[in-house]
DRENGU-60819 format. One line per 10 residues: number of its first residue (from 1); their letters; for each residue x, y, z of N, C-alpha, C. Coordinates in pm, whole numbers. Example, Ala and Ser with C-alpha at 12.3 -4.5 7.8 and 13.67 -1.06 7.14 Angstrom:
BEGIN
1 = AS = 1319 -569 780 1230 -450 780 1320 -330 780 ~ 1285 -225 708 1367 -106 714 1290 3 787
This chain:
BEGIN
1 = XXXXXXXXXX = -2149 1614 3595 -2031 1553 3536 -1914 1538 3625 ~ -1901 1628 3722 -1791 1627 3814 -1809 1530 3925 ~ -1932 1478 3949 -1964 1382 4054 -1957 1243 4003 ~ -1910 1209 3883 -1899 1080 3835 -1792 1007 3913 ~ -1816 880 3943 -1718 792 4015 -1598 769 3915 ~ -1480 762 3976 -1361 737 3895 -1293 613 3945 ~ -1266 518 3853 -1208 390 3899 -1093 355 3802 ~ -986 301 3863 -874 241 3788 -899 95 3780 ~ -875 36 3658 -899 -104 3644 -755 -161 3606 ~ -695 -230 3709 -557 -269 3692 -540 -421 3698
11 = XXXXXXXXXX = -641 -499 3731 -625 -641 3744 -735 -708 3669 ~ -720 -837 3633 -818 -911 3555 -953 -919 3623 ~ -957 -936 3756 -1087 -945 3823 -1159 -808 3819 ~ -1080 -697 3824 -1140 -567 3817 -1194 -539 3676 ~ -1129 -595 3572 -1175 -581 3434 -1309 -655 3421 ~ -1316 -775 3480 -1445 -848 3471 -1562 -774 3531 ~ -1539 -709 3649 -1639 -629 3716 -1678 -506 3635 ~ -1569 -443 3575 -1591 -321 3496 -1675 -355 3378 ~ -1646 -459 3304 -1722 -499 3186 -1868 -531 3222 ~ -1885 -593 3335 -2025 -620 3378 -2103 -496 3403
21 = XXXXXXXXXX = -2036 -392 3457 -2103 -263 3486 -2136 -193 3350 ~ -2043 -192 3261 -2067 -129 3134 -2181 -196 3057 ~ -2191 -327 3065 -2293 -397 2999 -2431 -364 3039 ~ -2442 -301 3156 -2579 -266 3202 -2641 -153 3123 ~ -2554 -74 3049 -2602 50 2988 -2616 26 2838 ~ -2710 93 2766 -2728 82 2623 -2629 170 2548 ~ -2545 245 2619 -2442 329 2556 -2332 354 2652 ~ -2215 380 2592 -2102 426 2668 -2003 496 2579 ~ -1910 575 2634 -1812 643 2557 -1672 576 2583 ~ -1591 590 2480 -1451 543 2517 -1350 608 2425
31 = XXXXXXXXXX = -1225 608 2476 -1113 668 2406 -996 576 2436 ~ -889 588 2367 -764 512 2385 -641 595 2387 ~ -544 546 2451 -410 601 2442 -316 492 2392 ~ -233 525 2290 -153 424 2225 -28 482 2179 ~ 70 403 2151 194 449 2086 212 372 1956 ~ 230 440 1847 243 380 1721 372 402 1645 ~ 465 471 1704 588 513 1629 682 401 1597 ~ 692 300 1691 798 206 1683 755 62 1628 ~ 623 50 1594 576 -73 1548 478 -49 1433 ~ 440 -159 1361 338 -148 1257 202 -146 1323
41 = XXXXXXXXXX = 177 -237 1414 48 -228 1484 67 -142 1610 ~ -25 -51 1640 -11 42 1755 -10 -37 1884 ~ 68 7 1981 71 -53 2112 -34 15 2206 ~ -137 -56 2236 -243 -6 2318 -191 11 2463 ~ -200 131 2514 -152 156 2651 -255 189 2756 ~ -371 237 2713 -481 272 2810 -614 279 2734 ~ -711 237 2806 -851 247 2753 -927 329 2854 ~ -995 436 2808 -1077 521 2902 -1225 497 2864 ~ -1310 483 2955 -1450 450 2938 -1537 537 3021 ~ -1640 590 2966 -1739 673 3035 -1876 599 3027
51 = XXXXXXXXXX = -1939 582 3144 -2082 536 3155 -2158 648 3222 ~ -2287 646 3229 -2366 754 3301 -2330 772 3443 ~ -2263 675 3508 -2237 687 3650 -2085 681 3686 ~ -2004 631 3594 -1861 608 3631 -1768 633 3512 ~ -1645 672 3545 -1535 688 3448 -1436 577 3486 ~ -1386 498 3393 -1291 395 3411 -1162 416 3330 ~ -1052 387 3394 -924 376 3323 -878 235 3322 ~ -882 170 3208 -845 27 3198 -703 16 3150 ~ -615 -48 3232 -477 -69 3199 -460 -205 3129 ~ -437 -204 2994 -430 -332 2922 -295 -398 2954
61 = XXXXXXXXXX = -206 -327 3011 -72 -391 3043 -74 -471 3168 ~ -182 -459 3250 -185 -534 3374 -324 -603 3393 ~ -425 -555 3328 -560 -612 3349 -590 -737 3262 ~ -496 -777 3186 -515 -898 3107 -575 -871 2971 ~ -607 -974 2893 -665 -953 2757 -797 -884 2772 ~ -825 -794 2676 -942 -708 2680 -1055 -766 2595 ~ -1063 -895 2577 -1163 -955 2488 -1303 -918 2534 ~ -1331 -923 2660 -1464 -898 2707 -1504 -755 2681 ~ -1411 -661 2692 -1443 -519 2659 -1472 -501 2511 ~ -1383 -562 2428 -1400 -543 2283 -1533 -598 2234
71 = XXXXXXXXXX = -1581 -705 2299 -1710 -764 2271 -1823 -669 2294 ~ -1808 -585 2399 -1904 -475 2423 -1906 -374 2308 ~ -1786 -345 2259 -1772 -243 2159 -1840 -286 2031 ~ -1821 -419 1994 -1877 -462 1868 -2025 -503 1874 ~ -2082 -494 1988 -2228 -529 2006 -2314 -430 1949 ~ -2391 -453 1840 -2472 -353 1774 -2588 -303 1864 ~ -2615 -364 1970 -2726 -320 2052 -2680 -205 2150 ~ -2554 -172 2141 -2503 -74 2234 -2433 39 2156 ~ -2474 168 2183 -2412 280 2121 -2276 306 2178 ~ -2171 323 2095 -2036 347 2138 -1999 489 2092
81 = XXXXXXXXXX = -1971 580 2193 -1950 721 2152 -1808 746 2157 ~ -1750 801 2044 -1608 835 2034 -1601 976 1978 ~ -1481 1034 1982 -1451 1160 1905 -1335 1136 1819 ~ -1354 1167 1681 -1246 1144 1587 -1191 994 1606 ~ -1286 902 1595 -1265 766 1639 -1187 678 1542 ~ -1121 729 1442 -1054 645 1340 -965 542 1409 ~ -882 581 1499 -789 491 1565 -863 390 1650 ~ -971 428 1718 -1045 342 1797 -1105 229 1708 ~ -1153 266 1594 -1210 165 1501 -1096 69 1455 ~ -985 125 1423 -872 41 1374 -827 -59 1485
91 = XXXXXXXXXX = -816 -10 1609 -781 -100 1721 -883 -204 1739 ~ -1011 -170 1733 -1116 -265 1748 -1109 -372 1635 ~ -1077 -335 1512 -1067 -422 1402 -947 -514 1422 ~ -839 -459 1477 -716 -531 1499 -737 -643 1595 ~ -812 -611 1705 -818 -713 1814 -941 -802 1795 ~ -1040 -770 1716 -1158 -851 1706 -1189 -906 1570 ~ -1129 -833 1469 -1167 -869 1332 -1292 -797 1290 ~ -1352 -716 1378 -1477 -650 1341 -1466 -500 1376 ~ -1554 -422 1323 -1563 -283 1357 -1671 -258 1466 ~ -1674 -146 1536 -1775 -127 1630 -1919 -144 1578
101 = XXXXXXXXXX = -2005 -201 1650 -2139 -240 1598 -2236 -123 1580 ~ -2216 -21 1662 -2315 91 1664 -2235 215 1708 ~ -2155 272 1615 -2063 376 1639 -2137 515 1638 ~ -2094 612 1720 -2136 747 1712 -2017 831 1724 ~ -1976 899 1619 -1855 986 1625 -1894 1136 1647 ~ -1856 1192 1748 -1897 1336 1784 -1841 1431 1675 ~ -1717 1404 1625 -1660 1503 1528 -1734 1498 1399 ~ -1772 1381 1351 -1857 1383 1235 -1990 1438 1252 ~ -2059 1406 1363 -2191 1457 1393 -2191 1603 1401 ~ -2084 1661 1462 -2077 1809 1486 -2085 1877 1347
111 = XXXXXXXXXX = -2027 1824 1244 -2032 1887 1108 -2165 1882 1049 ~ -2260 1796 1098 -2391 1787 1044 -2494 1868 1123 ~ -2450 1945 1224 -2548 2030 1302 -2497 2179 1308 ~ -2409 2212 1211 -2372 2353 1201 -2243 2393 1268 ~ -2172 2294 1328 -2039 2321 1390 -1930 2293 1282 ~ -1817 2340 1309 -1707 2326 1208 -1659 2181 1205 ~ -1595 2146 1088 -1532 2013 1075 -1402 2026 1010 ~ -1298 1958 1058 -1296 1872 1178 -1276 1962 1299 ~ -1345 1939 1406 -1338 2015 1527 -1268 1935 1635 ~ -1171 1989 1700 -1100 1928 1810 -1187 1906 1929
121 = XXXXXXXXXX = -1155 1805 2008 -1242 1763 2125 -1252 1874 2224 ~ -1146 1947 2259 -1162 2059 2359 -1249 2168 2306 ~ -1236 2203 2179 -1321 2312 2124 -1463 2269 2117 ~ -1489 2137 2077 -1627 2093 2072 -1690 2092 2208 ~ -1622 2049 2312 -1673 2043 2444 -1706 2186 2491 ~ -1622 2279 2465 -1647 2421 2503 -1767 2478 2432 ~ -1776 2452 2301 -1889 2510 2230 -2020 2445 2267 ~ -2022 2317 2298 -2143 2252 2332 -2185 2266 2477 ~ -2080 2257 2571 -2110 2246 2713 -2055 2362 2796 ~ -1972 2447 2732 -1911 2556 2807 -1804 2517 2900
131 = XXXXXXXXXX = -1751 2397 2887 -1644 2347 2979 -1506 2367 2914 ~ -1411 2416 2985 -1281 2448 2934 -1185 2328 2976 ~ -1123 2267 2870 -1040 2153 2901 -893 2192 2879 ~ -803 2125 2953 -661 2145 2935 -608 2020 2870 ~ -518 2052 2777 -455 1940 2696 -308 1931 2723 ~ -272 1896 2840 -125 1898 2876 -55 1768 2853 ~ -122 1659 2814 -49 1527 2808 -61 1471 2667 ~ -79 1551 2568 -103 1494 2437 22 1420 2383 ~ 145 1452 2427 261 1387 2380 333 1308 2492 ~ 251 1269 2584 304 1187 2699 345 1050 2656
141 = XXXXXXXXXX = 435 985 2733 480 846 2711 384 759 2795 ~ 287 700 2726 192 617 2790 231 479 2830 ~ 346 435 2785 394 296 2816 456 291 2950 ~ 497 401 3005 566 401 3138 468 370 3251 ~ 509 294 3350 426 279 3473 512 301 3593 ~ 457 358 3701 313 391 3713 281 518 3641 ~ 152 543 3600 112 668 3543 121 776 3647 ~ 151 894 3602 159 1009 3688 22 1064 3724 ~ 5 1141 3824 -122 1202 3863 -173 1292 3748 ~ -82 1359 3675 -127 1443 3562 -183 1357 3445
151 = XXXXXXXXXX = -119 1247 3424 -164 1154 3318 -310 1097 3353 ~ -321 1064 3478 -452 1004 3519 -561 1110 3511 ~ -537 1233 3555 -640 1343 3545 -673 1369 3402 ~ -573 1373 3316 -596 1398 3172 -677 1287 3116 ~ -644 1159 3145 -716 1046 3088 -867 1044 3129 ~ -890 1070 3259 -1033 1078 3304 -1103 1195 3235 ~ -1039 1307 3224 -1104 1422 3158 -1131 1400 3010 ~ -1055 1316 2949 -1071 1291 2805 -1199 1220 2770 ~ -1262 1151 2866 -1391 1090 2839 -1503 1144 2923 ~ -1467 1242 3011 -1573 1293 3114 -1689 1355 3034
161 = XXXXXXXXXX = -1665 1414 2922 -1768 1492 2853 -1821 1424 2725 ~ -1785 1304 2701 -1827 1235 2579 -1983 1218 2578 ~ -2039 1168 2687 -2183 1140 2686 -2267 1264 2689 ~ -2237 1365 2770 -2311 1488 2764 -2303 1548 2622 ~ -2194 1550 2561 -2182 1607 2421 -2265 1525 2325 ~ -2261 1393 2343 -2347 1304 2256 -2491 1331 2274 ~ -2538 1358 2393 -2679 1388 2417 -2719 1519 2346 ~ -2631 1616 2361 -2666 1743 2292 -2666 1733 2140 ~ -2571 1671 2083 -2558 1658 1938 -2671 1567 1885 ~ -2702 1465 1962 -2806 1369 1918 -2943 1444 1902
171 = XXXXXXXXXX = -2965 1532 2009 -3095 1608 2004 -3100 1705 1886 ~ -2984 1766 1850 -2977 1853 1736 -2999 1774 1609 ~ -2938 1662 1595 -2955 1573 1476 -3103 1542 1458 ~ -3167 1496 1564 -3313 1471 1553 -3391 1593 1516 ~ -3365 1703 1579 -3440 1833 1543 -3424 1863 1389 ~ -3303 1838 1337 -3276 1871 1189 -3314 1756 1098 ~ -3354 1645 1156 -3388 1529 1074 -3273 1467 1004 ~ -3155 1467 1077 -3030 1419 1017 -2975 1295 1086 ~ -3045 1233 1166 -2994 1118 1239 -2949 1009 1138 ~ -3025 991 1033 -2990 887 929 -2867 932 855
181 = XXXXXXXXXX = -2851 1060 833 -2733 1115 767 -2608 1079 855 ~ -2625 1095 988 -2511 1070 1075 -2474 925 1074 ~ -2576 832 1077 -2545 694 1071 -2472 654 947 ~ -2507 718 836 -2434 694 708 -2290 733 721 ~ -2265 845 786 -2128 892 807 -2047 795 898 ~ -2110 747 1004 -2044 658 1096 -2007 526 1027 ~ -2103 476 940 -2074 355 870 -1952 370 771 ~ -1943 488 713 -1835 520 618 -1706 526 697 ~ -1706 585 815 -1589 591 899 -1540 450 935 ~ -1632 362 970 -1600 227 1011 -1530 155 893
191 = XXXXXXXXXX = -1586 173 772 -1525 108 657 -1388 166 621 ~ -1379 299 620 -1253 361 574 -1142 351 678 ~ -1181 340 805 -1074 332 916 -1018 196 926 ~ -1089 92 881 -1036 -45 889 -906 -61 809 ~ -816 -139 856 -686 -147 781 -709 -183 640 ~ -639 -119 551 -662 -141 410 -592 -264 361 ~ -653 -337 266 -593 -456 218 -472 -431 127 ~ -367 -511 134 -257 -481 50 -278 -488 -99 ~ -396 -544 -137 -423 -556 -280 -487 -427 -337 ~ -495 -322 -256 -557 -203 -302 -466 -121 -396
201 = XXXXXXXXXX = -504 3 -429 -437 81 -522 -360 197 -453 ~ -326 182 -328 -254 288 -258 -118 316 -313 ~ -60 217 -378 81 233 -435 77 341 -541 ~ -33 362 -604 -43 465 -706 -22 607 -656 ~ -27 625 -520 -7 755 -463 143 790 -441 ~ 232 696 -465 373 724 -457 417 831 -553 ~ 499 918 -511 552 1025 -597 658 968 -692 ~ 650 1014 -815 756 986 -909 733 863 -999 ~ 607 806 -992 580 693 -1077 524 723 -1213 ~ 496 854 -1242 428 898 -1360 508 867 -1489
211 = XXXXXXXXXX = 646 855 -1480 720 833 -1597 758 685 -1615 ~ 713 599 -1526 750 453 -1528 658 380 -1635 ~ 721 285 -1705 643 202 -1797 565 94 -1719 ~ 486 16 -1786 404 -87 -1719 482 -188 -1637 ~ 595 -238 -1690 673 -340 -1615 734 -283 -1486 ~ 773 -153 -1494 824 -95 -1374 719 -60 -1275 ~ 599 -23 -1323 486 -4 -1234 448 -134 -1163 ~ 468 -251 -1233 449 -376 -1169 543 -404 -1056 ~ 667 -357 -1066 767 -368 -963 726 -274 -846 ~ 682 -160 -870 641 -64 -769 522 -129 -690
221 = XXXXXXXXXX = 422 -184 -756 310 -244 -693 353 -365 -607 ~ 445 -444 -664 491 -566 -590 567 -526 -467 ~ 658 -425 -475 743 -382 -363 647 -323 -250 ~ 554 -246 -299 463 -180 -201 389 -286 -117 ~ 332 -389 -186 258 -494 -115 356 -576 -30 ~ 473 -603 -84 573 -682 6 605 -605 129 ~ 628 -472 117 655 -386 231 544 -394 335 ~ 419 -389 287 308 -389 382 293 -520 451 ~ 315 -630 380 297 -762 439 417 -788 541 ~ 539 -743 500 652 -762 590 636 -682 721
231 = XXXXXXXXXX = 596 -558 707 575 -475 822 468 -535 917 ~ 357 -588 857 254 -650 939 298 -776 1004 ~ 374 -861 931 417 -984 983 519 -970 1098 ~ 610 -876 1080 722 -854 1171 692 -748 1275 ~ 576 -675 1268 537 -576 1350 645 -464 1356 ~ 698 -430 1236 794 -322 1234 728 -204 1160 ~ 771 -84 1197 711 38 1122 754 33 975 ~ 660 85 893 685 71 749 808 148 710 ~ 839 262 773 953 344 726 1087 265 747 ~ 1086 165 842 1209 89 865 1225 -24 769
241 = XXXXXXXXXX = 1123 -49 691 1133 -164 588 1189 -105 458 ~ 1122 -6 399 1169 48 274 1095 183 249 ~ 1177 288 224 1113 419 208 1047 426 67 ~ 942 516 60 870 536 -64 958 563 -181 ~ 1054 656 -163 1143 698 -272 1227 586 -320 ~ 1265 492 -226 1350 381 -268 1270 278 -343 ~ 1139 262 -317 1055 177 -399 1054 218 -541 ~ 1035 346 -563 1031 406 -696 1165 389 -764 ~ 1271 420 -689 1410 416 -753 1446 270 -784 ~ 1414 171 -704 1437 38 -730 1365 -5 -863
251 = XXXXXXXXXX = 1238 38 -874 1161 6 -994 1230 62 -1120 ~ 1275 187 -1104 1336 253 -1220 1463 177 -1262 ~ 1548 134 -1165 1667 60 -1200 1651 -81 -1242 ~ 1537 -145 -1189 1503 -284 -1226 1627 -371 -1195 ~ 1668 -387 -1070 1791 -457 -1034 1775 -608 -1050 ~ 1888 -666 -1086 1897 -818 -1095 1993 -876 -992 ~ 2083 -799 -941 2189 -848 -848 2192 -763 -720 ~ 2245 -822 -612 2248 -748 -487 2330 -622 -495 ~ 2436 -621 -573 2520 -504 -578 2452 -389 -643 ~ 2344 -417 -727 2266 -315 -787 2185 -236 -681
261 = XXXXXXXXXX = 2159 -303 -569 2084 -239 -466 2175 -173 -363 ~ 2295 -227 -346 2385 -175 -248 2436 -31 -274 ~ 2425 12 -393 2468 147 -436 2370 251 -403 ~ 2247 214 -356 2148 305 -317 2167 348 -173 ~ 2167 481 -147 2173 532 -9 2044 504 57 ~ 2062 459 188 1944 438 271 1877 303 253 ~ 1934 216 173 1888 87 148 1908 -10 267 ~ 1803 -59 331 1821 -150 450 1888 -277 398 ~ 1981 -336 474 2051 -453 427 1982 -586 456 ~ 1895 -582 557 1845 -706 611 1747 -776 510
271 = XXXXXXXXXX = 1686 -702 422 1576 -753 334 1626 -759 186 ~ 1750 -751 153 1795 -740 18 1748 -860 -70 ~ 1767 -981 -10 1723 -1101 -83 1575 -1098 -116 ~ 1496 -1061 -25 1344 -1058 -39 1307 -950 -146 ~ 1378 -840 -143 1352 -732 -240 1382 -786 -382 ~ 1496 -850 -396 1541 -899 -527 1437 -1003 -579 ~ 1392 -1092 -491 1294 -1195 -532 1162 -1129 -573 ~ 1127 -1024 -500 995 -957 -534 1008 -886 -664 ~ 1124 -820 -693 1141 -758 -824 1142 -856 -934 ~ 1211 -979 -914 1215 -1076 -1018 1080 -1133 -1052
281 = XXXXXXXXXX = 992 -1148 -949 863 -1206 -972 783 -1107 -1051 ~ 792 -979 -1010 722 -869 -1094 769 -856 -1235 ~ 900 -874 -1251 961 -864 -1389 917 -975 -1474 ~ 882 -1093 -1420 839 -1208 -1496 698 -1210 -1534 ~ 616 -1106 -1489 477 -1104 -1525 455 -1079 -1672 ~ 350 -1139 -1730 313 -1103 -1870 270 -958 -1874 ~ 288 -901 -1988 264 -752 -1994 121 -723 -1959 ~ 28 -805 -2003 -113 -773 -1975 -147 -781 -1829 ~ -61 -850 -1748 -77 -857 -1603 -26 -735 -1531 ~ 55 -652 -1604 116 -533 -1539 14 -418 -1541
291 = XXXXXXXXXX = 26 -334 -1439 -70 -217 -1432 -51 -120 -1538 ~ -157 -59 -1587 -141 50 -1678 -126 176 -1605 ~ -73 279 -1677 -52 401 -1608 -181 469 -1567 ~ -175 523 -1447 -293 585 -1397 -300 732 -1420 ~ -206 776 -1506 -195 920 -1537 -317 973 -1603 ~ -344 1101 -1584 -461 1165 -1648 -419 1296 -1704 ~ -478 1335 -1817 -449 1456 -1883 -485 1574 -1784 ~ -401 1674 -1788 -424 1790 -1704 -560 1849 -1733 ~ -630 1890 -1627 -762 1954 -1649 -744 2085 -1727 ~ -834 2110 -1821 -831 2244 -1889 -864 2352 -1792
301 = XXXXXXXXXX = -817 2469 -1814 -825 2576 -1717 -973 2616 -1683 ~ -1062 2603 -1788 -1198 2631 -1761 -1262 2537 -1661 ~ -1220 2407 -1663 -1280 2318 -1571 -1235 2358 -1425 ~ -1118 2402 -1405 -1076 2445 -1274 -1154 2573 -1231 ~ -1181 2662 -1324 -1261 2782 -1290 -1398 2741 -1247 ~ -1457 2654 -1329 -1597 2608 -1296 -1605 2539 -1164 ~ -1507 2451 -1132 -1496 2385 -1003 -1484 2481 -889 ~ -1408 2584 -902 -1392 2690 -801 -1525 2761 -774 ~ -1596 2792 -886 -1729 2858 -866 -1822 2762 -786 ~ -1821 2635 -832 -1911 2536 -765 -1872 2509 -620
311 = XXXXXXXXXX = -1748 2520 -591 -1707 2507 -451 -1757 2615 -367 ~ -1757 2741 -423 -1811 2858 -356 -1961 2837 -331 ~ -2033 2789 -433 -2172 2767 -421 -2197 2654 -312 ~ -2118 2552 -308 -2132 2449 -206 -2113 2515 -66 ~ -2018 2600 -49 -1999 2663 86 -2124 2748 124 ~ -2178 2816 27 -2297 2899 47 -2410 2814 93 ~ -2436 2700 15 -2544 2610 44 -2533 2544 184 ~ -2409 2508 214 -2383 2445 349 -2414 2536 465 ~ -2374 2665 452 -2393 2757 563 -2545 2778 576 ~ -2619 2784 467 -2766 2802 476 -2830 2683 542
321 = XXXXXXXXXX = -2769 2562 533 -2833 2439 586 -2765 2392 714 ~ -2675 2474 775 -2614 2434 900 -2536 2309 880 ~ -2447 2300 775 -2350 2199 751 -2214 2245 733 ~ -2120 2164 768 -1975 2200 759 -1940 2160 610 ~ -1900 2260 533 -1859 2229 391 -1752 2130 382 ~ -1654 2133 468 -1539 2036 466 -1589 1891 484 ~ -1696 1873 553 -1753 1738 578 -1836 1692 449 ~ -1904 1790 388 -1992 1757 278 -1913 1709 158 ~ -1811 1787 117 -1734 1748 -4 -1600 1818 -3 ~ -1499 1759 -62 -1369 1822 -84 -1361 1889 -217
331 = XXXXXXXXXX = -1255 1970 -241 -1242 2023 -374 -1236 1926 -477 ~ -1164 1807 -448 -1156 1701 -546 -1292 1641 -575 ~ -1380 1622 -477 -1515 1573 -504 -1590 1662 -605 ~ -1570 1795 -589 -1632 1890 -679 -1573 1878 -817 ~ -1440 1859 -825 -1377 1847 -957 -1421 1719 -1028 ~ -1439 1610 -948 -1482 1489 -1008 -1627 1506 -1069 ~ -1712 1585 -1002 -1836 1612 -1047 -1838 1690 -1176 ~ -1754 1795 -1188 -1749 1875 -1300 -1693 1794 -1421 ~ -1587 1714 -1393 -1534 1629 -1502 -1640 1537 -1556 ~ -1713 1474 -1467 -1819 1382 -1514 -1925 1450 -1600
341 = XXXXXXXXXX = -1962 1565 -1557 -2066 1642 -1632 -2009 1681 -1770 ~ -1888 1725 -1768 -1825 1765 -1894 -1819 1654 -1989 ~ -1799 1527 -1938 -1789 1408 -2027 -1924 1346 -2047 ~ -2034 1410 -1993 -2163 1354 -2005 -2180 1219 -1945 ~ -2114 1202 -1826 -2120 1072 -1753 -2193 1096 -1622 ~ -2235 985 -1560 -2301 1000 -1429 -2196 1032 -1321 ~ -2236 1087 -1213 -2142 1127 -1105 -2070 1002 -1057 ~ -1938 1008 -1055 -1861 892 -1015 -1876 864 -868 ~ -1865 733 -835 -1887 687 -696 -1763 740 -612 ~ -1653 766 -674 -1537 823 -593 -1568 953 -534
351 = XXXXXXXXXX = -1661 1025 -589 -1704 1156 -531 -1807 1137 -422 ~ -1788 1196 -307 -1885 1189 -199 -2026 1240 -246 ~ -2024 1329 -343 -2153 1390 -387 -2234 1290 -470 ~ -2183 1179 -496 -2248 1074 -579 -2331 974 -514 ~ -2347 987 -378 -2424 877 -308 -2480 933 -179 ~ -2577 856 -124 -2630 887 9 -2701 1020 18 ~ -2698 1078 138 -2768 1200 164 -2715 1320 82 ~ -2589 1320 53 -2532 1425 -37 -2596 1429 -174 ~ -2613 1311 -232 -2668 1295 -360 -2810 1352 -357 ~ -2888 1316 -256 -3026 1357 -244 -3054 1504 -214
361 = XXXXXXXXXX = -2968 1555 -121 -2995 1683 -68 -2902 1798 -115 ~ -2780 1766 -159 -2687 1871 -195 -2663 1870 -345 ~ -2651 1756 -404 -2621 1743 -553 -2718 1816 -643 ~ -2847 1805 -617 -2943 1876 -713 -2917 2028 -725 ~ -2885 2095 -611 -2853 2239 -626 -2732 2261 -704 ~ -2627 2185 -687 -2503 2200 -772 -2527 2171 -914 ~ -2602 2071 -941 -2630 2031 -1084 -2709 2139 -1158 ~ -2804 2204 -1084 -2879 2312 -1152 -2787 2427 -1195 ~ -2688 2457 -1105 -2592 2566 -1148 -2502 2518 -1257 ~ -2450 2396 -1248 -2358 2340 -1345 -2425 2318 -1479
371 = XXXXXXXXXX = -2550 2279 -1481 -2619 2255 -1610 -2688 2386 -1668 ~ -2669 2496 -1594 -2731 2614 -1642 -2883 2625 -1622 ~ -2937 2550 -1533 -3085 2552 -1508 -3118 2641 -1396 ~ -3011 2701 -1328 -3035 2799 -1225 -2934 2911 -1240 ~ -2977 3031 -1228 -2888 3144 -1240 -2838 3188 -1103 ~ -2709 3226 -1105 -2640 3260 -981 -2599 3410 -988 ~ -2624 3478 -884 -2581 3618 -874 -2536 3648 -733 ~ -2447 3750 -718 -2405 3794 -583 -2508 3902 -538 ~ -2574 3870 -427 -2677 3961 -388 -2625 4055 -269 ~ -2537 4006 -185 -2493 4081 -65 -2354 4028 -31
381 = XXXXXXXXXX = -2252 4104 -83 -2108 4066 -57 -2076 4056 91 ~ -2151 4130 177 -2124 4133 321 -2189 4015 399 ~ -2270 3945 330 -2346 3840 402 -2265 3704 402 ~ -2286 3622 500 -2229 3489 509 -2277 3406 390 ~ -2398 3431 337 -2455 3364 223 -2479 3468 114 ~ -2372 3496 36 -2382 3617 -53 -2454 3584 -184 ~ -2496 3460 -211 -2550 3429 -345 -2698 3419 -341 ~ -2755 3454 -453 -2899 3422 -476 -2914 3332 -596 ~ -3009 3241 -592 -3027 3142 -707 -3165 3164 -758 ~ -3179 3159 -890 -3306 3175 -955 -3318 3074 -1070
391 = XXXXXX = -3417 2985 -1063 -3434 2890 -1163 -3465 2953 -1291 ~ -3400 2902 -1402 -3423 2953 -1539 -3543 2886 -1596 ~ -3653 2960 -1618 -3784 2898 -1663 -3766 2843 -1806 ~ -3662 2885 -1880 -3648 2836 -2025 -3578 2699 -2022 ~ -3521 2658 -1897 -3451 2527 -1894 -3534 2424 -1840 ~ -3528 2303 -1884 -3613 2189 -1829 -3562 2155 -1686
């Protein structure tokens, strides 16, 4: 790993040669450095690439458009190795309109072979390869040029171990018969990391909307979507457009005039006309076109107790099968399962346990406990896996 060639790619002709070299291999690793605090779309500052023979630092500020590189990323014939690659997927989608064609995320794969999830890159490298990494440039200013020697060393080291770690984890996945499970996780990452459409339901996560009626919920939804579109169009950070709490407060007041907005602290002045137009359009909707409340009755205490027991069972099962419990399901996934069973409904698709390898290999054990078809007892409180399970012969 230490004898890999290291090259800086600073000019368009060097980028052409670099992409031609990368294209020779059926796999490569990559990482990015970007700054996202001051804009809606992140500013890409550096691309690091690892091939079996060379490490490259591609400077997008001087090497020209990276179209040729992104085409390599989206090519399904080539494995692209990343670690915690959500932002790499988002950048790829931003520049090409597509997600990587054949993604392999080390962080996700680690959770499928008995390592913790989510596991930081330095910890993963140490546990897999015994190499100690230094993380001295995580908050560096990557837009400044020239890059310092410390920045360059950090950037090279950030991709130096991607391919060796990939080879180790790939071997373990094959030994455990979980390569297909991993592909399912990578596809889910690619879908979830892509920029969300403004027509989604993310506005329902805003705090304080539980007491609003349908017409005011329509205003919240409209302002949320207006903010997203404005931030994207002007490339301004969302927080500079309109804060979450102001969206809810505007909906509550249902303003009709500019002075109704000016009394609110923290209200940006530049977009007052657009905000009032958005509110007026939402106010003019027919009632049936307004969203209904997404509130739900509070879970009964016994449901919470059952979910807690089932979460403990899930942890026990995952340790026995060399899986990271945090990757398999969240507490909310387990609660969704318990709610659906209590209502005699099928497992909802919102729960990770309701589809894919989880449904086939994890869900049956949980359902046996939940349905009373398997008895649970604590056999060894000192053990990592303290539970014993015994099928009840009286139950079908």
